[in-house]
C-alpha positions as CSV (number, residue, x, y, z in Angstrom):
1,M,0.0,0.0,0.0
2,N,1.4,3.4,-1.0
3,H,1.1,5.7,2.0
4,S,2.1,8.7,-0.1
5,P,0.1,8.7,-3.3
6,L,1.2,10.9,-6.1
7,D,-2.0,12.8,-6.8
8,E,-5.4,13.6,-5.4
9,A,-7.3,11.1,-7.5
10,T,-5.1,8.2,-6.3
11,A,-5.5,9.4,-2.7
12,R,-9.2,9.4,-3.0
13,S,-9.2,5.9,-4.5
14,V,-7.0,4.7,-1.6
15,Q,-9.4,6.3,0.9
16,D,-12.3,4.5,-0.7
17,E,-10.5,1.2,-0.5
18,L,-9.4,1.6,3.1
19,R,-12.7,3.0,4.4
20,A,-14.4,-0.3,3.5
21,R,-12.2,-2.0,6.1
22,V,-13.1,0.1,9.1
23,V,-14.5,-2.1,11.9
24,L,-17.4,-0.5,13.8
25,D,-18.9,-3.4,15.7
26,E,-16.2,-3.9,18.4
27,P,-16.5,-2.2,21.8
28,G,-12.8,-1.6,22.3
29,P,-10.8,-2.0,25.5
30,P,-12.3,-0.8,28.8
31,P,-11.1,2.6,30.0
32,G,-8.2,2.5,32.5
33,T,-6.8,-0.8,31.2
34,G,-3.6,-1.7,29.3
35,H,-1.8,1.0,27.4
36,V,-3.2,4.1,25.6
37,T,-1.0,6.0,23.1
38,G,-1.3,9.6,21.9
39,V,-0.1,10.6,18.5
40,D,0.4,14.1,17.1
41,V,2.3,15.9,14.4
42,A,4.0,19.2,14.0
43,Y,5.1,20.9,10.7
44,D,7.7,23.3,9.4
45,D,6.1,24.2,6.1
46,E,9.0,26.3,5.0
47,R,11.3,23.3,5.1
48,D,8.6,20.7,4.3
49,V,9.5,18.9,7.5
50,V,7.0,17.0,9.6
51,V,7.6,15.4,13.0
52,A,5.4,12.8,14.6
53,A,5.3,11.8,18.2
54,A,3.9,8.8,19.9
55,V,3.5,8.7,23.7
56,V,2.5,5.5,25.4
57,L,0.7,5.9,28.8
58,D,-0.3,3.4,31.4
59,A,-4.1,3.7,31.1
60,A,-4.7,3.3,34.8
61,T,-2.2,5.8,36.1
62,L,-1.5,8.0,33.0
63,A,2.2,7.6,33.7
64,V,4.5,7.7,30.6
65,V,5.6,4.2,29.6
66,E,7.5,5.2,26.4
67,E,7.8,8.1,24.0
68,V,9.3,8.3,20.5
69,T,9.4,10.6,17.6
70,A,10.0,10.3,13.9
71,T,11.0,13.0,11.3
72,G,9.9,13.0,7.7
73,R,9.3,15.1,4.6
74,V,5.9,16.5,3.7
75,E,5.3,14.6,0.4
76,F,1.6,15.4,-0.2
77,P,0.0,18.8,-0.8
78,Y,-2.6,20.2,1.6
79,I,-6.0,19.2,0.2
80,P,-9.1,19.4,2.4
81,G,-10.3,15.9,3.3
82,L,-6.9,14.3,2.5
83,L,-4.8,15.7,5.4
84,A,-4.0,12.2,6.6
85,F,-1.8,11.5,3.6
86,R,0.6,14.3,4.8
87,E,0.9,12.7,8.2
88,I,0.4,9.0,8.0
89,P,3.9,8.0,6.8
90,T,5.7,9.8,9.7
91,V,3.1,8.7,12.3
92,L,3.6,5.1,11.2
93,A,7.3,5.5,11.4
94,A,6.9,6.7,15.0
95,L,4.6,3.9,16.0
96,E,7.1,1.4,14.5
97,R,9.8,2.6,16.8
98,L,7.8,1.7,19.9
99,T,8.9,-1.3,21.9
100,A,5.8,-1.2,24.2
101,D,2.4,-2.3,23.0
102,P,0.5,0.9,22.0
103,G,-2.9,-0.5,23.0
104,L,-5.6,2.1,22.1
105,V,-4.4,5.0,19.9
106,V,-5.8,8.5,20.4
107,C,-5.4,10.9,17.5
108,D,-5.5,14.7,17.7
109,G,-8.1,14.8,14.9
110,Y,-11.0,12.9,13.4
111,G,-12.2,9.4,12.6
112,L,-15.7,9.1,11.2
113,A,-16.3,12.8,11.8
114,H,-14.8,13.6,8.4
115,P,-16.5,14.6,5.1
116,R,-15.5,11.3,3.5
117,R,-16.0,9.4,6.8
118,F,-12.3,8.5,6.9
119,G,-10.2,10.9,9.0
120,L,-6.7,10.2,10.4
121,A,-7.9,8.0,13.3
122,S,-9.8,5.7,10.9
123,H,-6.9,5.7,8.4
124,L,-4.4,4.9,11.1
125,G,-6.6,2.2,12.6
126,V,-7.1,0.3,9.4
127,L,-3.4,0.4,8.5
128,T,-2.2,-0.8,11.9
129,G,-5.1,-2.9,13.0
130,L,-5.1,-1.0,16.4
131,P,-8.3,0.3,18.0
132,T,-8.3,4.1,17.5
133,L,-10.3,7.2,18.2
134,G,-10.1,10.9,17.4
135,V,-10.5,13.8,19.8
136,A,-10.6,17.1,18.0
137,K,-10.6,20.7,19.2
138,N,-13.3,21.9,16.7
139,P,-16.3,20.4,15.0
140,F,-14.8,20.6,11.5
141,T,-17.8,20.8,9.0
142,F,-20.4,19.3,11.4
143,T,-23.1,20.8,13.6
144,Y,-24.0,20.2,17.3
145,E,-26.0,21.6,20.1
146,Q,-24.0,22.9,23.1
147,P,-23.8,20.1,25.7
148,G,-24.7,20.8,29.3
149,P,-22.2,22.6,31.5
150,A,-21.1,19.6,33.6
151,R,-18.2,17.3,33.0
152,G,-19.4,14.4,30.9
153,D,-22.3,16.2,29.3
154,R,-22.5,15.4,25.6
155,T,-24.5,16.0,22.4
156,P,-24.5,14.4,19.0
157,L,-22.1,15.7,16.3
158,L,-24.2,15.7,13.2
159,D,-23.6,15.7,9.4
160,A,-26.0,18.4,8.2
161,R,-26.2,16.6,4.8
162,D,-28.2,13.7,6.1
163,G,-28.4,14.0,9.9
164,T,-26.0,11.2,10.6
165,E,-24.3,11.1,14.0
166,V,-20.6,11.1,13.3
167,G,-19.4,11.8,16.8
168,R,-20.1,13.6,20.0
169,A,-19.5,17.0,21.5
170,L,-18.2,16.1,24.9
171,R,-17.6,18.4,27.9
172,T,-14.5,17.2,29.6
173,Q,-14.2,20.0,32.2
174,P,-17.0,22.1,33.8
175,G,-17.7,25.3,31.9
176,V,-15.0,24.7,29.3
177,K,-15.5,24.3,25.5
178,P,-16.3,20.7,24.5
179,V,-14.0,18.5,22.5
180,F,-15.3,16.4,19.6
181,V,-14.9,12.7,19.8
182,S,-15.3,10.2,16.9
183,V,-14.7,6.6,16.4
184,G,-11.6,5.6,14.4
185,H,-11.5,1.8,14.2
186,R,-12.5,-1.1,16.5
187,I,-14.2,0.9,19.2
188,S,-17.7,2.1,20.0
189,L,-18.6,5.8,20.3
190,D,-19.8,5.4,23.9
191,N,-16.5,3.8,24.8
192,A,-14.5,6.4,22.9
193,C,-16.2,9.1,25.0
194,A,-15.5,7.1,28.2
195,H,-11.8,6.9,27.3
196,T,-11.7,10.6,26.5
197,L,-13.2,11.5,29.9
198,H,-10.8,9.2,31.7
199,L,-7.8,10.7,29.9
200,A,-9.0,14.3,30.4
201,A,-9.1,14.2,34.2
202,S,-7.6,17.6,34.7
203,Y,-7.6,19.5,31.4
204,R,-9.9,20.0,28.4
205,Q,-7.6,17.8,26.1
206,P,-6.8,14.2,26.9
207,E,-3.4,13.6,28.5
208,T,-2.4,11.6,25.5
209,T,-2.8,14.6,23.2
210,R,-1.2,17.0,25.6
211,R,1.9,14.9,25.9
212,A,2.2,14.0,22.2
213,D,1.7,17.6,21.2
214,S,4.4,18.9,23.6
215,L,6.9,16.2,22.4
216,C,6.4,16.7,18.7
217,R,6.8,20.5,19.0
218,R,10.1,20.0,20.9
219,A,11.3,17.5,18.4
220,L,10.4,19.8,15.5
221,A,12.3,22.7,17.1
222,E,15.3,20.5,17.5
223,A,15.1,19.1,13.9
224,T,14.7,22.5,12.2
225,G,17.3,24.0,14.5
226,E,19.8,21.5,13.4
227,Q,18.9,22.2,9.8
228,K,19.4,25.9,10.3
229,Q,22.8,25.3,12.0
230,Q,23.9,23.1,9.1
231,A,22.8,25.7,6.6
232,C,25.0,28.3,8.4
233,N,28.1,26.1,8.5
């Protein structure tokens, strides 16, 4: 499977093929058990550099078990709905460096809550076989009613085209903006929300996302700083 297709038409064809493999009838692991891994990416668009981070946590304690990064080149243009093709090769490279079992993977982005029903979380889940979910900071192109003010309140995230529920707006902290949870692969939406609440015990974003975001930003600064230094020598 080519993870970096050469053009938009090929990418859409790959999406269509992989989308048919998404598993939606498994509940997924119970919250607080095994490992849970956060993945995130950071870009330097001027240098076409992308860095991916994968941080494995003990799901019960949220302690870090292992963290790795991978650096790659951005080989696919920015096209709405096809963002995963810019990120997948480097994210896969990071996951392959792990020695610990990643368990459940939490993406900073979308799964089924995607115009083509195949966001990064679904894409990554199908390619790896791992259970995955997406937790996003905004609702993308979808609509929702504000959930109640209490932690755990939620409302459906809906596709206005046909009214399909593609995820949930979930309040992880009292009085704080909701996050947007969607199924990636091999997990139910109810369980995806339960995992998100467990992981977001203290902050709006799940601890997986917070740690992966911090790590990939640091790694990008180091990678591009080295490039700048080499360019000056």
